[in-house]
N, CA and C atoms as a LAMMPS dump frame, in Angstrom:
ITEM: TIMESTEP
0
ITEM: NUMBER OF ATOMS
315
ITEM: BOX BOUNDS ff ff ff
-5.0000000000000000e+02 5.0000000000000000e+02
-5.0000000000000000e+02 5.0000000000000000e+02
-5.0000000000000000e+02 5.0000000000000000e+02
ITEM: ATOMS id mol type element x y z
1 1 1 N -211.932 82.097 -372.025
2 1 2 C -212.454 81.25 -373.209
3 1 3 C -213.672 82.158 -373.525
4 2 1 N -213.789 82.162 -374.662
5 2 2 C -214.881 82.851 -375.477
6 2 3 C -215.822 81.438 -376.35
7 3 1 N -217.293 81.699 -375.945
8 3 2 C -217.874 80.728 -376.598
9 3 3 C -218.951 81.561 -377.728
10 4 1 N -219.225 80.627 -378.571
11 4 2 C -220.667 80.852 -379.389
12 4 3 C -221.517 79.824 -379.438
13 5 1 N -222.676 80.424 -378.924
14 5 2 C -223.456 79.12 -378.057
15 5 3 C -224.801 79.317 -379.666
16 6 1 N -224.916 78.112 -379.813
17 6 2 C -226.054 78.128 -380.852
18 6 3 C -227.266 77.303 -379.883
19 7 1 N -228.554 78.188 -380.229
20 7 2 C -229.66 77.49 -379.833
21 7 3 C -230.769 77.668 -381
22 8 1 N -231.568 76.4 -381.002
23 8 2 C -232.936 76.514 -382.098
24 8 3 C -233.879 77.001 -381.08
25 9 1 N -234.958 77.311 -381.522
26 9 2 C -235.937 78.355 -380.783
27 9 3 C -237.356 78.557 -381.886
28 10 1 N -238.765 78.476 -381.264
29 10 2 C -239.477 79.088 -382.2
30 10 3 C -239.328 80.367 -382.631
31 11 1 N -239.466 80.707 -383.916
32 11 2 C -239.107 82 -384.573
33 11 3 C -240.071 83.187 -383.421
34 12 1 N -241.37 82.949 -383.074
35 12 2 C -241.881 84.05 -382.264
36 12 3 C -241.239 84.282 -380.624
37 13 1 N -240.453 83.563 -380.48
38 13 2 C -239.545 83.514 -379.04
39 13 3 C -238.382 84.281 -379.132
40 14 1 N -238.117 84.088 -380.273
41 14 2 C -236.464 84.464 -380.602
42 14 3 C -235.921 85.622 -380.306
43 15 1 N -236.751 86.895 -380.704
44 15 2 C -236.134 88.483 -380.135
45 15 3 C -236.534 88.276 -378.785
46 16 1 N -237.333 88.006 -378.306
47 16 2 C -237.477 88.028 -376.569
48 16 3 C -236.556 87.476 -375.966
49 17 1 N -236.091 86.173 -376.545
50 17 2 C -235.131 85.549 -375.476
51 17 3 C -233.822 86.316 -375.678
52 18 1 N -233.334 86.603 -377.052
53 18 2 C -231.998 87.105 -377.447
54 18 3 C -232.372 88.71 -376.706
55 19 1 N -232.902 89.45 -376.506
56 19 2 C -232.84 90.439 -375.773
57 19 3 C -232.474 90.333 -374.533
58 20 1 N -233.521 89.722 -373.75
59 20 2 C -233.023 89.458 -372.26
60 20 3 C -231.702 88.976 -371.777
61 21 1 N -231.465 87.942 -372.474
62 21 2 C -229.891 87.566 -372.885
63 21 3 C -228.756 88.557 -372.726
64 22 1 N -229.282 89.576 -373.438
65 22 2 C -227.885 90.565 -373.632
66 22 3 C -228.483 91.931 -372.52
67 23 1 N -229.619 91.616 -372.111
68 23 2 C -230.01 92.684 -371.125
69 23 3 C -229.698 92.527 -369.887
70 24 1 N -229.333 91.159 -369.768
71 24 2 C -229.035 90.582 -368.369
72 24 3 C -227.41 90.47 -368.347
73 25 1 N -226.767 90.809 -369.293
74 25 2 C -225.231 90.643 -369.552
75 25 3 C -224.934 89.075 -369.636
76 26 1 N -225.431 88.227 -370.07
77 26 2 C -225.387 87.086 -370.191
78 26 3 C -224.722 86.581 -371.54
79 27 1 N -225.094 87.809 -372.932
80 27 2 C -224.469 87.525 -373.981
81 27 3 C -224.005 88.816 -374.388
82 28 1 N -222.743 88.864 -374.762
83 28 2 C -222.393 90.423 -375.429
84 28 3 C -223.183 90.656 -376.848
85 29 1 N -223.845 89.702 -377.399
86 29 2 C -224.174 89.902 -378.487
87 29 3 C -225.208 88.558 -378.938
88 30 1 N -226.501 88.602 -379.75
89 30 2 C -227.159 87.536 -380.131
90 30 3 C -227.436 87.676 -381.679
91 31 1 N -226.871 86.737 -382.691
92 31 2 C -227.751 87.097 -383.734
93 31 3 C -228.805 86.189 -383.87
94 32 1 N -230.035 86.4 -384.523
95 32 2 C -231.005 85.745 -384.645
96 32 3 C -230.992 85.419 -385.851
97 33 1 N -231.14 84.365 -386.491
98 33 2 C -231.021 84.032 -387.978
99 33 3 C -232.411 83.303 -388.125
100 34 1 N -233.191 83.765 -388.927
101 34 2 C -234.467 83.297 -389.218
102 34 3 C -234.442 82.524 -390.505
103 35 1 N -235.745 81.792 -390.45
104 35 2 C -236.153 81.23 -391.845
105 35 3 C -235.52 79.528 -392.239
106 36 1 N -235.208 78.99 -390.643
107 36 2 C -235.038 77.921 -390.681
108 36 3 C -236.098 76.863 -390.645
109 37 1 N -235.804 75.355 -391.217
110 37 2 C -236.683 74.483 -390.958
111 37 3 C -236.238 73.301 -390.338
112 38 1 N -236.279 72.678 -389.455
113 38 2 C -235.836 71.89 -388.709
114 38 3 C -236.635 70.157 -388.82
115 39 1 N -235.987 69.4 -389.119
116 39 2 C -236.358 67.948 -388.852
117 39 3 C -235.415 67.522 -388.416
118 40 1 N -236.226 66.492 -387.197
119 40 2 C -235.519 65.759 -385.989
120 40 3 C -236.759 64.96 -385.585
121 41 1 N -235.792 63.992 -384.812
122 41 2 C -236.659 63.058 -383.924
123 41 3 C -236.64 62.931 -382.496
124 42 1 N -238.227 63.479 -382.529
125 42 2 C -238.804 63.213 -380.923
126 42 3 C -239.716 62.264 -380.579
127 43 1 N -239.517 61.853 -379.554
128 43 2 C -239.935 60.587 -378.999
129 43 3 C -240.929 59.645 -379.939
130 44 1 N -239.604 58.946 -380.642
131 44 2 C -239.831 58.155 -381.435
132 44 3 C -240.606 58.377 -382.895
133 45 1 N -240.682 59.72 -383.471
134 45 2 C -241.191 60.245 -384.529
135 45 3 C -240.773 61.359 -385.335
136 46 1 N -240.594 61.093 -386.838
137 46 2 C -239.829 62.568 -387.089
138 46 3 C -240.803 63.649 -387.367
139 47 1 N -240.134 64.63 -386.693
140 47 2 C -240.827 65.907 -386.487
141 47 3 C -240.399 66.907 -387.389
142 48 1 N -240.903 67.977 -387.877
143 48 2 C -240.684 69.001 -388.449
144 48 3 C -241.14 70.365 -388.012
145 49 1 N -240.499 71.77 -388.169
146 49 2 C -240.779 72.847 -387.54
147 49 3 C -240.021 74.016 -387.905
148 50 1 N -240.572 74.998 -388.046
149 50 2 C -240.028 76.165 -388.327
150 50 3 C -239.185 76.672 -387.147
151 51 1 N -238.078 77.043 -387.283
152 51 2 C -237.729 77.676 -386.245
153 51 3 C -236.473 78.661 -386.341
154 52 1 N -235.878 79.568 -385.458
155 52 2 C -234.826 80.417 -385.427
156 52 3 C -233.896 79.898 -384.722
157 53 1 N -232.242 80.579 -385.172
158 53 2 C -231.311 79.871 -384.72
159 53 3 C -230.767 81.451 -383.765
160 54 1 N -230.441 81.164 -382.649
161 54 2 C -229.627 82.128 -381.958
162 54 3 C -228.093 81.901 -381.897
163 55 1 N -227.333 82.628 -382.224
164 55 2 C -225.81 82.645 -382.507
165 55 3 C -225.575 83.653 -381.298
166 56 1 N -224.897 82.809 -380.464
167 56 2 C -224.95 84.008 -378.673
168 56 3 C -223.512 83.683 -378.517
169 57 1 N -222.882 85.218 -378.186
170 57 2 C -221.911 85.325 -378.09
171 57 3 C -221.523 85.43 -376.371
172 58 1 N -220.548 84.616 -375.861
173 58 2 C -220.032 84.866 -374.644
174 58 3 C -219.021 84.397 -374.178
175 59 1 N -219.103 84.277 -372.729
176 59 2 C -217.45 83.6 -371.941
177 59 3 C -217.72 82.161 -371.19
178 60 1 N -216.831 81.694 -371.091
179 60 2 C -216.926 80.214 -370.176
180 60 3 C -217.382 80.563 -368.691
181 61 1 N -217.049 81.696 -368.224
182 61 2 C -217.394 81.918 -366.964
183 61 3 C -218.699 82.174 -366.943
184 62 1 N -219.606 83.177 -368.037
185 62 2 C -220.511 83.258 -368.137
186 62 3 C -222.102 82.248 -368.411
187 63 1 N -221.279 80.99 -369.016
188 63 2 C -222.032 80.188 -369.754
189 63 3 C -222.988 79.454 -368.647
190 64 1 N -222.785 78.824 -367.447
191 64 2 C -223.365 77.9 -366.461
192 64 3 C -224.788 79.157 -366.284
193 65 1 N -224.737 80.055 -365.975
194 65 2 C -225.714 81.335 -365.938
195 65 3 C -226.653 81.121 -367.232
196 66 1 N -226.034 81.686 -368.078
197 66 2 C -226.479 81.615 -369.613
198 66 3 C -227.059 80.395 -369.761
199 67 1 N -226.896 78.944 -369.639
200 67 2 C -227.351 77.938 -369.952
201 67 3 C -228.655 77.784 -368.733
202 68 1 N -228.583 78.259 -367.878
203 68 2 C -229.8 78.131 -367.133
204 68 3 C -230.954 79.171 -367.3
205 69 1 N -230.724 80.328 -367.778
206 69 2 C -231.371 81.369 -368.323
207 69 3 C -232.205 81.048 -369.529
208 70 1 N -231.158 80.429 -370.614
209 70 2 C -232.349 80.206 -371.433
210 70 3 C -233.098 78.477 -371.321
211 71 1 N -232.875 77.362 -370.405
212 71 2 C -233.288 76.533 -370.08
213 71 3 C -234.892 77.163 -369.431
214 72 1 N -234.396 78.01 -368.731
215 72 2 C -236.184 78.757 -367.899
216 72 3 C -236.938 79.462 -368.99
217 73 1 N -236.397 80.088 -370.166
218 73 2 C -237.145 80.677 -370.938
219 73 3 C -237.495 80.339 -372.061
220 74 1 N -236.935 78.968 -372.518
221 74 2 C -237.288 77.964 -373.562
222 74 3 C -238.56 77.297 -373.558
223 75 1 N -239.138 77.198 -374.411
224 75 2 C -240.37 76.271 -374.533
225 75 3 C -240.234 74.789 -374.419
226 76 1 N -239.052 74.343 -375.127
227 76 2 C -239.309 72.942 -375.586
228 76 3 C -238.722 72.416 -374.141
229 77 1 N -239.044 71.008 -373.842
230 77 2 C -238.352 70.136 -373.089
231 77 3 C -237.17 70.121 -373.079
232 78 1 N -236.637 69.727 -373.984
233 78 2 C -235.3 69.705 -374.214
234 78 3 C -234.192 70.352 -375.198
235 79 1 N -234.436 72.074 -374.683
236 79 2 C -233.454 72.765 -375.67
237 79 3 C -232.473 72.162 -376.374
238 80 1 N -232.105 72.29 -377.645
239 80 2 C -230.744 72.219 -378.364
240 80 3 C -229.772 73.537 -377.886
241 81 1 N -228.9 73.062 -377.271
242 81 2 C -227.946 74.509 -376.377
243 81 3 C -226.605 73.627 -376.786
244 82 1 N -225.845 74.232 -377.631
245 82 2 C -224.261 73.824 -378.162
246 82 3 C -223.636 74.689 -377.739
247 83 1 N -222.652 74.804 -377.261
248 83 2 C -221.38 75.712 -376.914
249 83 3 C -220.095 75.274 -377.818
250 84 1 N -219.616 76.303 -378.512
251 84 2 C -218.413 76.038 -379.225
252 84 3 C -217.318 77.191 -378.706
253 85 1 N -216.226 76.407 -378.489
254 85 2 C -215.431 77.212 -377.818
255 85 3 C -214.324 78.197 -379.146
256 86 1 N -214.127 79.324 -379.033
257 86 2 C -213.26 79.79 -380.19
258 86 3 C -212.155 80.423 -379.338
259 87 1 N -210.829 80.392 -380.004
260 87 2 C -209.716 80.983 -379.546
261 87 3 C -209.347 82.047 -380.741
262 88 1 N -209.777 82.231 -381.629
263 88 2 C -208.986 83.268 -382.495
264 88 3 C -210.199 84.099 -383.129
265 89 1 N -210.247 85.122 -382.605
266 89 2 C -210.606 86.325 -383.373
267 89 3 C -210.157 87.705 -383.027
268 90 1 N -210.779 88.79 -383.576
269 90 2 C -210.313 89.81 -383.742
270 90 3 C -209.981 90.709 -382.054
271 91 1 N -208.932 90.808 -381.697
272 91 2 C -208.435 91.007 -380.635
273 91 3 C -209.645 92.364 -379.723
274 92 1 N -209.865 93.394 -380.723
275 92 2 C -210.816 93.996 -380.11
276 92 3 C -212.065 93.695 -380.099
277 93 1 N -212.465 92.524 -380.793
278 93 2 C -213.832 92.167 -380.456
279 93 3 C -213.804 91.13 -379.096
280 94 1 N -212.66 90.38 -378.941
281 94 2 C -212.436 89.478 -377.573
282 94 3 C -212.831 90.686 -376.505
283 95 1 N -211.655 92.115 -376.647
284 95 2 C -211.865 92.778 -375.722
285 95 3 C -213.643 93.14 -375.346
286 96 1 N -213.958 93.872 -376.473
287 96 2 C -215.523 94.273 -376.397
288 96 3 C -216.417 93.077 -375.715
289 97 1 N -216.067 91.894 -376.154
290 97 2 C -217.093 90.991 -375.372
291 97 3 C -217.054 90.894 -374.096
292 98 1 N -215.335 90.981 -373.873
293 98 2 C -215.321 90.666 -371.633
294 98 3 C -215.914 91.831 -370.837
295 99 1 N -215.975 93.122 -371.493
296 99 2 C -216.577 94.306 -371.535
297 99 3 C -217.8 94.41 -371.275
298 100 1 N -218.678 93.899 -372.683
299 100 2 C -219.896 93.733 -372.557
300 100 3 C -220.781 92.886 -371.334
301 101 1 N -220.061 91.971 -370.946
302 101 2 C -220.449 91.158 -369.616
303 101 3 C -220.186 91.322 -368.661
304 102 1 N -219.284 92.446 -368.44
305 102 2 C -219.211 93.141 -367.233
306 102 3 C -220.353 93.635 -366.275
307 103 1 N -220.343 93.318 -365.023
308 103 2 C -221.893 93.535 -364.546
309 103 3 C -221.59 94.814 -363.973
310 104 1 N -222.535 95.896 -364.22
311 104 2 C -222.415 97.463 -364.315
312 104 3 C -223.288 97.79 -362.602
313 105 1 N -223.227 96.738 -361.858
314 105 2 C -224.527 97.302 -360.765
315 105 3 C -223.83 98.132 -360.053
């Protein structure tokens, strides 16, 4: 099972978190989408902040470790981590993703 995991994060943290996830083979790739402005409810108030969106490609097998690592790196008390399963993708991409997540130690 392949996943795209969406995570919103402060822009100044986005690149470092993306690079860490790929370096640690928890993600095959991460797209950093900048220039977002989020409006949300937090602790009874409406809040607004600039954010970046991480689009993380991984597998269901790696997801538990990925989620734990995001939580450890993320500055928010309750980070937005949403995983979407996909079953249709270019077969070569699926193969590349599985290979990119293989532990090379």
